[in-house]
Every structure is written in structure tokens, then in C-alpha cells.
VOBA-1610 file (N, C-alpha, C; in pm, whole numbers, padded with zeros to 5 digits, always signed):
BEGIN
Met+00016+00974-00853Met+00052+01074-00952Met+00005+01033-01092Ser+00015+00903-01120Ser-00020+00856-01253Ser-00169+00875-01282Leu-00254+00861-01179Leu-00397+00883-01198Leu-00424+01028-01237Leu-00364+01121-01165Leu-00382+01263-01196Leu-00329+01296-01335Asp-00213+01241-01368Asp-00153+01266-01498Asp-00241+01211-01610Ser-00299+01094-01589Ser-00385+01033-01690Ser-00510+01118-01714Ile-00571+01167-01606Ile-00689+01252-01621Ile-00652+01383-01691Tyr-00538+01439-01654Tyr-00493+01564-01715Tyr-00474+01549-01866His-00425+01433-01909His-00403+01410-02052His-00522+01345-02122Gly-00630+01323-02047Gly-00749+01267-02108Gly-00743+01118-02135Tyr-00653+01048-02064Tyr-00641+00904-02083Tyr-00750+00832-02003Pro-00793+00715-02049Pro-00890+00638-01970Pro-00825+00582-01844Val-00899+00579-01735Val-00845+00529-01607Val-00929+00413-01553Gly-01014+00356-01639Gly-01096+00244-01596Gly-01230+00290-01541Ser-01323+00199-01537Ser-01458+00233-01492Ser-01474+00212-01341Leu-01578+00271-01288Leu-01616+00251-01149Leu-01732+00153-01145Leu-01729+00060-01052Leu-01837-00037-01037Leu-01907-00009-00905Leu-02033+00030-00913Leu-02111+00064-00794Leu-02226-00035-00776Trp-02266-00052-00653Trp-02379-00137-00621Trp-02487-00052-00555Ser-02600-00038-00622Ser-02712+00038-00569Ser-02804-00058-00494Thr-02823-00035-00366Thr-02899-00129-00283Thr-02961-00059-00164Lys-03063-00122-00108Lys-03123-00073+00016Lys-03057-00137+00137Glu-02964-00232+00112Glu-02890-00294+00222Glu-02803-00188+00290Arg-02795-00197+00421Arg-02708-00107+00497Arg-02590-00189+00548Leu-02473-00165+00491Leu-02354-00240+00526Leu-02262-00156+00613Arg-02170-00224+00680Arg-02065-00153+00753Arg-01983-00075+00652His-01954+00051+00682His-01876+00131+00588His-01798+00237+00664Glu-01694+00286+00599Glu-01611+00390+00659Glu-01670+00527+00629Arg-01659+00618+00725Arg-01705+00755+00704Arg-01588+00850+00688Ser-01473+00794+00651Ser-01357+00878+00621Ser-01286+00820+00501Val-01222+00907+00425Val-01149+00866+00304Val-01012+00931+00309Gly-00909+00850+00311Gly-00773+00904+00313Gly-00745+00993+00432Gly-00814+00967+00543Gly-00794+01049+00661Gly-00889+01167+00672Phe-00972+01190+00568Phe-01065+01302+00568Phe-01207+01252+00590Ser-01282+01321+00676Ser-01419+01281+00705Ser-01510+01312+00587Leu-01599+01218+00555Leu-01696+01240+00449Leu-01812+01326+00500Pro-01876+01402+00411Pro-01992+01481+00454Pro-02105+01390+00500Asn-02185+01437+00595Asn-02301+01361+00639Asn-02408+01363+00531Thr-02481+01254+00518Thr-02588+01244+00419Thr-02719+01212+00489Pro-02834+01255+00431Pro-02964+01227+00492Pro-02989+01076+00502Glu-03075+01037+00595Glu-03104+00895+00616Glu-03160+00830+00490Asp-03242+00904+00413Asp-03306+00846+00295Asp-03224+00867+00167Tyr-03098+00907+00182Tyr-03013+00931+00066Tyr-02983+00798-00003Pro-02988+00794-00138Pro-02962+00667-00210Pro-02825+00610-00173Val-02822+00479-00150Val-02699+00412-00108Val-02633+00344-00226Gln-02507+00374-00249Gln-02428+00306-00351Gln-02292+00273-00292Tyr-02253+00146-00302Tyr-02124+00102-00252Tyr-02029+00079-00369Ala-01905+00119-00350Ala-01805+00101-00455Ala-01747-00040-00445Leu-01775-00123-00547Leu-01717-00256-00554Leu-01581-00253-00621Asp-01563-00159-00711Asp-01433-00144-00778Asp-01411+00004-00807Gly-01292+00053-00778Gly-01258+00193-00801Gly-01240+00272-00673Gln-01245+00204-00558Gln-01234+00276-00431Gln-01100+00348-00417Gln-00993+00284-00463Gln-00861+00347-00449Gln-00853+00473-00534Arg-00908+00468-00654Arg-00906+00588-00740Arg-00990+00700-00678Leu-01107+00665-00626Leu-01191+00766-00563Leu-01124+00824-00439Thr-01057+00738-00362Thr-00985+00785-00243Thr-00875+00882-00281Asn-00799+00848-00385Asn-00689+00936-00427Asn-00741+01072-00471Leu-00848+01073-00549Leu-00902+01200-00597Leu-00962+01281-00482Tyr-01036+01215-00394Tyr-01094+01287-00281Tyr-00985+01346-00193Gly-00881+01268-00168Gly-00772+01315-00085Gly-00698+01432-00146Val-00669+01425-00276Val-00594+01531-00344Val-00673+01661-00345Phe-00802+01654-00374Phe-00881+01776-00385Phe-00938+01823-00251Asp-00910+01748-00145Asp-00956+01788-00012Asp-00839+01795+00085Ser-00717+01805+00030Ser-00597+01791+00114Ser-00575+01906+00211Asp-00651+02014+00199Asp-00638+02125+00294Asp-00744+02118+00404Ala-00826+02012+00403Ala-00932+01998+00503Ala-00877+01941+00633Ala-00954+01955+00739Ala-00915+01898+00867Ala-00913+01745+00856Thr-00823+01684+00927Thr-00808+01539+00919Thr-00774+01481+01055Gln-00816+01355+01076Gln-00783+01285+01199Gln-00656+01204+01184Asp-00600+01202+01063Asp-00479+01124+01037Asp-00385+01207+00949Pro-00316+01304+01007Pro-00230+01394+00929Pro-00124+01321+00847Glu-00069+01214+00900Glu+00035+01141+00827Glu-00021+01079+00699Leu-00139+01018+00710Leu-00203+00961+00592Leu-00244+01070+00495Ala-00304+01177+00544Ala-00352+01284+00459Ala-00238+01352+00384Glu-00120+01356+00444Glu-00005+01422+00382Glu+00034+01354+00251Arg+00001+01228+00236Arg+00032+01156+00112Arg-00039+01218-00008Phe-00150+01285+00018Phe-00230+01343-00090Phe-00195+01489-00118Asn-00095+01540-00048Asn-00056+01680-00064Asn+00030+01694-00190Val-00037+01707-00304Val+00028+01707-00435Val+00018+01845-00499Cys+00119+01880-00577Cys+00118+02008-00649Cys+00131+01985-00800Phe+00078+02080-00876Phe+00093+02079-01022Phe+00190+02190-01061Val+00287+02153-01145Val+00387+02250-01192Val+00352+02290-01335Pro+00298+02411-01358Pro+00253+02449-01492Pro+00365+02455-01596Asp+00487+02487-01554Asp+00597+02495-01652Asp+00630+02360-01714Ser+00616+02254-01636Ser+00649+02121-01686Ser+00526+02034-01710Gly+00410+02076-01657Gly+00289+01996-01672Gly+00293+01869-01590Glu+00368+01871-01479Glu+00385+01752-01397Glu+00319+01768-01260Phe+00282+01654-01202Phe+00232+01650-01065Phe+00343+01596-00975Val+00373+01667-00867Val+00477+01623-00775Val+00426+01643-00633His+00482+01566-00540His+00443+01584-00400His+00492+01720-00351Ala+00413+01782-00265Ala+00445+01916-00216Ala+00583+01924-00153Ser+00625+01814-00091Ser+00755+01815-00025Ser+00871+01828-00124Ala+00846+01794-00251Ala+00950+01801-00353Ala+00926+01913-00453Ala+00824+01995-00429Ala+00788+02100-00523Ala+00838+02236-00479Asp+00862+02322-00578Asp+00887+02463-00551Asp+00750+02530-00540Leu+00706+02556-00419Leu+00570+02603-00397Leu+00542+02736-00465Ala+00647+02814-00490Ala+00629+02943-00557Ala+00597+02926-00705Lys+00630+02808-00760Lys+00610+02784-00904Lys+00509+02674-00931Ser+00432+02639-00831Ser+00335+02531-00846Ser+00204+02568-00778Ile+00100+02491-00807Ile-00032+02516-00749Ile-00089+02384-00699Asn-00155+02390-00584Asn-00214+02270-00527Asn-00351+02246-00588Pro-00383+02124-00631Pro-00513+02095-00692Pro-00633+02131-00605His-00616+02135-00471His-00732+02168-00389His-00776+02313-00410Asn-00698+02390-00485Asn-00734+02529-00514Asn-00798+02550-00652Ile-00793+02449-00739Ile-00830+02477-00878Ile-00979+02466-00907Leu-01055+02393-00826Leu-01197+02374-00856Leu-01288+02471-00780Asp-01229+02555-00698Asp-01304+02655-00622Asp-01258+02792-00669Thr-01346+02864-00738Thr-01309+02993-00797Thr-01256+03091-00694Thr-01313+03089-00573Thr-01269+03183-00470Thr-01125+03154-00426Lys-01080+03031-00443Lys-00941+02995-00411Lys-00851+03013-00533Leu-00907+02984-00652Leu-00826+02984-00773Leu-00783+03124-00815Leu-00873+03221-00813Leu-00842+03355-00863Leu-00724+03420-00790Pro-00720+03416-00657Pro-00603+03473-00589Pro-00473+03400-00624Glu-00482+03268-00644Glu-00365+03189-00678Glu-00310+03227-00815Leu-00398+03253-00911Leu-00354+03282-01048Leu-00265+03407-01056Lys-00280+03498-00963Lys-00203+03622-00966Lys-00053+03596-00951Arg-00018+03478-00902Arg+00124+03446-00882Arg+00192+03401-01012Phe+00113+03378-01117Phe+00168+03319-01239Phe+00156+03414-01357Asp+00244+03391-01457Asp+00237+03474-01578Asp+00125+03422-01668Thr+00105+03490-01783Thr-00007+03459-01872Thr-00004+03315-01924Val+00113+03269-01964Val+00126+03133-02018Val+00093+03030-01910Gln+00145+03053-01790Gln+00119+02960-01680Gln-00029+02962-01641Gln-00090+03080-01645Gln-00233+03089-01614Gln-00317+03009-01714Thr-00278+03013-01839Thr-00350+02936-01942Thr-00337+02787-01917Thr-00218+02744-01877Thr-00196+02602-01847Thr-00280+02559-01728Ile-00287+02643-01625Ile-00367+02611-01507Ile-00516+02609-01542Ala-00558+02701-01627Ala-00698+02703-01671Ala-00733+02573-01745Asn-00641+02527-01830Asn-00662+02400-01902Asn-00670+02283-01804Leu-00583+02286-01702Leu-00585+02184-01599Leu-00722+02178-01532Thr-00772+02295-01495Thr-00901+02304-01428Thr-01012+02246-01513Glu-01017+02284-01640Glu-01122+02237-01729Glu-01114+02087-01752Arg-00994+02034-01761Arg-00979+01890-01786Arg-01030+01808-01669Phe-01008+01856-01548Phe-01059+01782-01432Phe-01209+01802-01416Lys-01259+01921-01448Lys-01403+01946-01438Lys-01480+01865-01541Asp-01423+01848-01660Asp-01494+01784-01770Asp-01469+01635-01783Tyr-01375+01581-01703Tyr-01341+01440-01718Tyr-01459+01354-01676Glu-01487+01252-01754Glu-01600+01163-01727Glu-01551+01022-01697Phe-01588+00972-01580Phe-01558+00834-01544Phe-01670+00743-01596Pro-01637+00636-01665Pro-01740+00537-01696Pro-01787+00473-01565Val-01917+00468-01545Val-01971+00412-01421Val-02067+00298-01454Val-02042+00183-01397Val-02132+00068-01410Val-02200+00048-01276Thr-02334+00051-01276Thr-02409+00037-01152Thr-02488-00093-01154Ile-02466-00175-01052Ile-02539-00301-01038Ile-02667-00276-00960Lys-02779-00318-01016Lys-02907-00304-00948Lys-02984-00437-00957Asp-03079-00454-00869Asp-03170-00569-00875Asp-03095-00701-00883Arg-02991-00714-00801Arg-02914-00838-00795Arg-02922-00896-00655Ser-02924-01027-00646Ser-02925-01091-00515Ser-02790-01072-00447Asn-02791-01092-00316Asn-02666-01081-00242Asn-02560-01176-00296Gln-02603-01297-00333Gln-02508-01396-00381Gln-02448-01354-00516Glu-02529-01296-00603Glu-02478-01250-00732Glu-02374-01139-00712Val-02405-01046-00621Val-02311-00937-00593Val-02183-00994-00534Cys-02197-01093-00449Cys-02080-01155-00389Cys-01991-01218-00496Arg-02051-01282-00594Arg-01972-01343-00702Arg-01903-01236-00786Val-01972-01126-00814Val-01909-01015-00886Val-01791-00962-00807Phe-01814-00944-00676Phe-01712-00893-00585Phe-01588-00980-00587Gln-01608-01113-00589Gln-01497-01207-00588Gln-01413-01199-00715Arg-01477-01171-00827Arg-01408-01180-00955Arg-01333-01053-00992Ile-01347-00951-00908Ile-01273-00827-00931Ile-01136-00841-00869Asn-01033-00810-00945Asn-00897-00819-00892Asn-00846-00682-00853Ser-00774-00676-00742Ser-00706-00554-00700Ser-00559-00589-00681Ser-00473-00535-00770Ser-00330-00566-00768Ser-00306-00716-00778Gly-00393-00784-00856Gly-00372-00926-00879Gly-00424-01015-00768Thr-00486-00959-00663Thr-00535-01039-00552Thr-00687-01046-00557Thr-00743-01166-00569Thr-00886-01183-00575Thr-00949-01156-00439Leu-01053-01076-00438Leu-01121-01043-00314Leu-01205-01161-00267Ser-01214-01183-00137Ser-01284-01300-00084Ser-01427-01267-00044Ala-01508-01373-00037Ala-01646-01356+00006Ala-01653-01306+00150Leu-01550-01336+00228Leu-01550-01295+00369Leu-01558-01143+00382Glu-01496-01069+00290Glu-01500-00922+00296Glu-01645-00872+00294Leu-01723-00925+00203Leu-01861-00880+00190Leu-01949-00935+00302Leu-01926-01060+00340Leu-02003-01119+00449Leu-01979-01043+00579Ala-01855-01001+00602Ala-01824-00926+00723Ala-01899-00794+00726Ala-01909-00729+00610Ala-01983-00603+00601Ala-02132-00624+00625Trp-02187-00731+00569Trp-02330-00758+00584Trp-02370-00788+00728Thr-02282-00857+00800Thr-02320-00907+00933Thr-02268-00821+01048Trp-02193-00715+01016Trp-02127-00637+01121Trp-02227-00561+01208Ser-02197-00556+01336Ser-02268-00469+01429Ser-02169-00430+01537Glu-02212-00343+01629Glu-02123-00302+01738Glu-02083-00423+01824Glu-02168-00525+01828Glu-02141-00642+01911Glu-02076-00756+01835Phe-02074-00750+01701Phe-02026-00865+01624Phe-01948-00821+01502Asp-01828-00875+01487Asp-01745-00851+01369Asp-01697-00988+01321Leu-01745-01030+01206Leu-01714-01164+01155Leu-01565-01185+01140Arg-01494-01084+01093Arg-01350-01100+01072Arg-01280-01126+01205Asn-01320-01054+01309Asn-01259-01076+01440Asn-01291-01216+01493Glu-01416-01260+01469Glu-01456-01392+01516Glu-01377-01502+01444Ile-01359-01485+01313Ile-01281-01582+01236Ile-01137-01584+01284Gln-01079-01465+01307Gln-00941-01459+01352Gln-00925-01521+01491Ser-01023-01497+01578Ser-01019-01556+01711Ser-01023-01708+01703Leu-01108-01759+01611Leu-01116-01904+01593Leu-00985-01960+01539Leu-00925-01889+01443Leu-00797-01933+01388Leu-00688-01936+01496Asp-00690-01837+01584Asp-00591-01833+01693Asp-00608-01953+01786Arg-00733-01987+01819Arg-00758-02100+01907Arg-00718-02231+01841Leu-00746-02242+01710Leu-00707-02363+01637Leu-00554-02376+01630Ala-00486-02263+01613Ala-00340-02265+01607Ala-00281-02314+01738Asp-00344-02275+01849Asp-00296-02320+01981Asp-00308-02471+01998Arg-00396-02530+01915Arg-00419-02674+01925Arg-00351-02751+01811Gly-00259-02682+01743Gly-00180-02751+01640Gly-00236-02744+01500Tyr-00336-02656+01477Tyr-00394-02642+01344Tyr-00360-02506+01284Gly-00235-02465+01297Gly-00193-02333+01251Gly-00190-02316+01101Asp-00200-02428+01026Asp-00195-02418+00880Asp-00330-02383+00819Leu-00436-02385+00899Leu-00568-02350+00847Leu-00575-02200+00818Asp-00652-02163+00714Asp-00668-02022+00682Asp-00816-01984+00681Glu-00845-01858+00648Glu-00982-01807+00651Glu-01073-01884+00557Thr-01022-01916+00436Thr-01104-01985+00337Thr-01151-02120+00388Glu-01061-02196+00450Glu-01096-02328+00502Glu-01195-02319+00617Val-01178-02220+00703Val-01272-02201+00813Val-01410-02163+00760Met-01414-02076+00658Met-01541-02037+00598Met-01611-02158+00537Arg-01535-02246+00474Arg-01594-02367+00416Arg-01652-02457+00525Cys-01582-02469+00637Cys-01632-02549+00748Cys-01762-02492+00803Ile-01765-02359+00820Ile-01886-02294+00871Ile-02002-02316+00775Thr-01974-02303+00645Thr-02079-02321+00543Thr-02129-02464+00543Ala-02037-02560+00560Ala-02077-02700+00563Ala-02172-02728+00679Ile-02145-02664+00794Ile-02231-02682+00911Ile-02367-02616+00890Val-02367-02495+00835Val-02491-02417+00821Val-02573-02461+00700Asn-02504-02483+00587Asn-02575-02506+00460Asn-02554-02645+00401Asp-02478-02729+00471Asp-02446-02861+00416Asp-02381-02848+00278Ser-02290-02752+00267Ser-02221-02724+00140Ser-02090-02655+00176Ile-01990-02663+00085Ile-01863-02594+00112Ile-01852-02465+00030Asp-01962-02426-00037Asp-01962-02303-00116Asp-01999-02188-00023Ser-01898-02111+00023Ser-01924-02004+00120Ser-02010-01893+00062Asp-02017-01882-00072Asp-02104-01780-00132Asp-02250-01799-00092Ala-02289-01926-00065Ala-02428-01955-00032Ala-02470-01890+00099Leu-02375-01855+00183Leu-02409-01794+00312Leu-02473-01657+00296Val-02440-01586+00188Val-02486-01447+00179Val-02636-01436+00159Asp-02702-01544+00116Asp-02845-01538+00095Asp-02926-01589+00214Arg-02857-01631+00321Arg-02931-01676+00439Arg-02982-01556+00516Ser-03104-01565+00561Ser-03163-01452+00635Ser-03126-01452+00781Thr-03075-01566+00833Thr-03035-01575+00973Thr-02898-01637+00983
//
């Protein structure tokens, strides 16, 4: 709700950090339970290194009437705007007769029939809401021409809720295939080690051991630049 409220009032919500690359990484084709549109094979690839949660929230809110494979997750994005108070509330707590769902405001064919339910003052408020979301500009920082290791270091230094992201997240995406998932392999190794009395080891220590074997170094970032 706070993200929507900030955009409505024109407050800054932070920048988006994207990585433009020809690398093809493992990625999700759904956001918040909603399937993403298909894109051509030669479509420019950009991965979100920072801002994924904000993008997910916005996509979910403005696509909340679309078909979904996860209704329970998608329901979290079912938000309404109350023009009398200028507040965003979940649909379950809203008076639907006095509120409008954001998935209707950016499509004129949906918006015009909805406006008939409101008086002139409320219509003006909804029109302002529409314009503020249409005109809002996100600062976007795009990383280009960077090595895998440089991107990995950037990725590590970004905090999400105070938790530093690990190199394993990016390495798993780089190396994933239908036959191999690095995270599963690491977890399987940790399980086997725990059975032998080494339950205190974690992913970071295992990654350092693997790096020491492969690169004669304990800096796991160095793995991202290996071609094999």
C-alpha cells in the first residue's frame, strides 16, 4: 500500500537497477502469480538486480483481474482506491461501491464505465490518480558492458530488507539447466555433510570449498568468470 500511496503523492520510491546483457539466465515467467507476456527471441534482455519487489507489486496491482495460476498469491494484489479519502485499501476491507480498482484506471475502455458510479468531485480525484500513475517516472540505472564478476559484486552489495544477497543466487541462475540446479546440488551436499556430523556448515562455507578446489582461492566471486 505504501508504494502505491507514495506514487500517488509523487514521492520518490527509489531507483531500479537493471542489467542489460546477452547472457540467458534462469528466470521466472510469472510475477505475483500472473504470467508474463511472451517476448520474441531477439528481444533485448534486461534483468532486475534491484527493484523486483516494487515491479512485482505494481504488475500485480494493475493486472489483478487477469487469469492466474496462484489465486491465493494474486489476491494479495487485489487493492482498491477510495476517492473520498484518497487511500488504498485491500478489496476485502473496502466498500466496493465507493472505491475503484487500479486495474481499471489505465484502460480507458474500463475506466469510463467505472466513472459513472461516482460524482463529479470523485471523478476528478480518480482522474488525478490516473494521471499520477501514468506520468510517474522511475529512475532507472542500467548496467552495461560489465563482466560477470563485476555484476556479481554489484549484486552482492545490494541489500533487501537488510539481508545481503549472496553470489550463489547469481551463480545458480547462470548455471541452471533442466538437468542441473546449483542450489539443489549445494543443499544435497549440505544434507550429506549433516548426516556425517558437519551440520554446522552453511552455503557460504561450501561455496568457498568449491572455489578453493576449482580456482585455488576462497573468493567465490571468481567462479562467475570461469567458462567451464
